C-alpha positions as CSV (number, residue, x, y, z in Angstrom):
1,M,23.1,6.6,0.5
2,D,20.7,5.1,3.1
3,T,18.7,2.3,1.5
4,R,16.6,1.6,4.5
5,G,12.8,1.6,4.0
6,T,9.7,0.6,5.8
7,H,7.3,-1.7,4.1
8,F,3.8,-2.4,5.5
9,L,1.5,-5.2,4.3
10,I,-2.0,-4.4,5.5
11,E,-5.1,-6.6,5.5
12,L,-8.5,-5.0,6.3
13,W,-11.5,-7.1,7.1
14,E,-15.2,-6.5,7.3
15,C,-15.0,-3.1,5.6
16,N,-17.7,-1.0,4.1
17,R,-18.4,-2.8,0.8
18,K,-19.8,0.2,-1.0
19,S,-16.6,2.2,-0.3
20,L,-14.4,-0.7,-1.5
21,D,-16.2,-0.7,-4.8
22,S,-15.9,3.0,-5.5
23,T,-12.9,4.2,-7.5
24,K,-13.6,7.7,-6.3
25,V,-13.6,6.7,-2.6
26,V,-10.5,4.5,-3.0
27,A,-8.6,7.4,-4.7
28,E,-9.7,9.9,-2.0
29,V,-8.6,7.5,0.8
30,M,-5.2,6.9,-0.9
31,Q,-4.7,10.7,-1.1
32,K,-5.7,11.1,2.6
33,A,-3.4,8.2,3.6
34,A,-0.4,9.7,1.7
35,R,-0.9,13.1,3.3
36,A,-1.2,11.5,6.8
37,A,2.1,9.6,6.2
38,K,3.7,12.9,5.0
39,A,4.4,11.3,1.6
40,K,4.5,13.4,-1.5
41,P,2.3,12.0,-4.3
42,V,3.7,11.9,-7.9
43,N,1.1,10.0,-9.8
44,A,-1.7,7.5,-9.4
45,V,-3.7,5.0,-11.5
46,Y,-6.9,3.3,-10.4
47,R,-8.9,0.6,-12.1
48,H,-12.5,-0.6,-11.4
49,F,-13.2,-4.2,-12.3
50,D,-16.4,-5.8,-13.5
51,P,-18.4,-6.8,-11.7
52,Q,-16.7,-5.3,-8.6
53,G,-13.4,-4.3,-7.0
54,V,-10.8,-1.6,-7.4
55,S,-7.0,-1.7,-7.7
56,G,-4.8,1.3,-7.4
57,V,-1.2,2.3,-7.2
58,M,0.1,5.7,-6.1
59,V,3.7,6.6,-6.7
60,V,5.1,8.9,-4.1
61,E,8.5,10.5,-4.0
62,E,9.4,8.1,-1.1
63,S,8.2,5.0,-3.0
64,H,4.5,3.8,-3.3
65,L,1.1,2.9,-1.9
66,S,-1.1,0.2,-3.5
67,I,-4.5,-1.2,-2.8
68,H,-6.6,-4.1,-4.1
69,T,-10.2,-4.5,-2.9
70,W,-12.7,-7.4,-2.8
71,P,-16.0,-5.7,-2.0
72,E,-17.9,-9.0,-2.0
73,S,-15.8,-10.1,0.9
74,G,-15.4,-6.7,2.6
75,Y,-11.7,-7.1,2.3
76,A,-8.8,-4.9,1.2
77,A,-5.1,-5.7,0.7
78,I,-2.8,-2.6,1.0
79,D,0.9,-2.2,0.5
80,I,2.9,0.9,1.7
81,F,6.6,1.2,1.1
82,T,8.4,4.4,2.1
83,C,12.1,5.1,2.1
84,G,14.0,7.3,4.5
85,T,12.8,8.6,7.9
86,K,10.6,11.5,7.1
87,C,7.5,9.5,6.3
88,K,5.3,8.0,9.0
89,P,3.5,5.1,7.2
90,S,1.8,3.9,10.4
91,R,-0.4,7.0,10.2
92,A,-1.6,5.9,6.8
93,V,-2.6,2.5,8.3
94,E,-4.9,4.3,10.7
95,V,-6.5,6.3,7.8
96,F,-7.1,3.2,5.7
97,G,-8.8,1.3,8.6
98,Q,-11.0,4.2,9.7
99,S,-11.9,5.4,6.2
100,F,-13.0,1.9,5.1
101,G,-14.7,1.1,8.4
102,A,-12.6,-2.0,9.0
103,V,-13.6,-4.2,11.9
104,A,-10.3,-6.0,11.8
105,C,-6.8,-5.0,10.6
106,E,-3.7,-7.1,10.3
107,V,-0.4,-5.3,9.7
108,R,3.0,-6.8,8.9
109,E,6.0,-4.5,9.0
110,F,9.3,-5.1,7.3
111,V,12.5,-3.1,7.4
112,R,14.0,-3.2,3.9
113,G,17.3,-2.2,2.5
114,L,19.5,-3.5,5.2
115,P,22.4,-5.8,4.3
116,E,21.6,-8.5,7.0
117,G,20.2,-11.6,5.4
118,I,21.5,-10.9,1.9
119,Q,21.6,-14.0,-0.2
120,E,23.5,-14.5,-3.4
121,V,21.3,-14.8,-6.5
122,E,22.4,-17.2,-9.2
123,R,22.6,-15.3,-12.4
124,P,22.2,-17.0,-15.8
125,R,25.5,-17.4,-17.7
126,E,25.8,-15.5,-20.9
127,E,25.9,-17.7,-24.0
128,D,28.6,-17.2,-26.6
């Protein structure tokens, strides 16, 4: 089985603050981004915080999308992880930036699931 996946960490700056504070808008943008990436949504949970901000996670068949917003700063942190080669997560990046009216966008891309760079993890010993 191919364990390779693409993981994007996205930071959006100078976004529309009203959009970032709307659970409805955030949920709509997440759906639009998933469709653009050719991901298949399974379920999603969104939470509005007092006094402001939204967090959301969408599970897709290929892994997940998540978002955390800070409307007071016009900032959003987004995470997209997709497995396999059918999804195009870079298309979702475009949707997020355009939909939230971001003036600046920083994207870090990681390839995950490859054996290079594996480090042993020390496991605790079982006690008798």
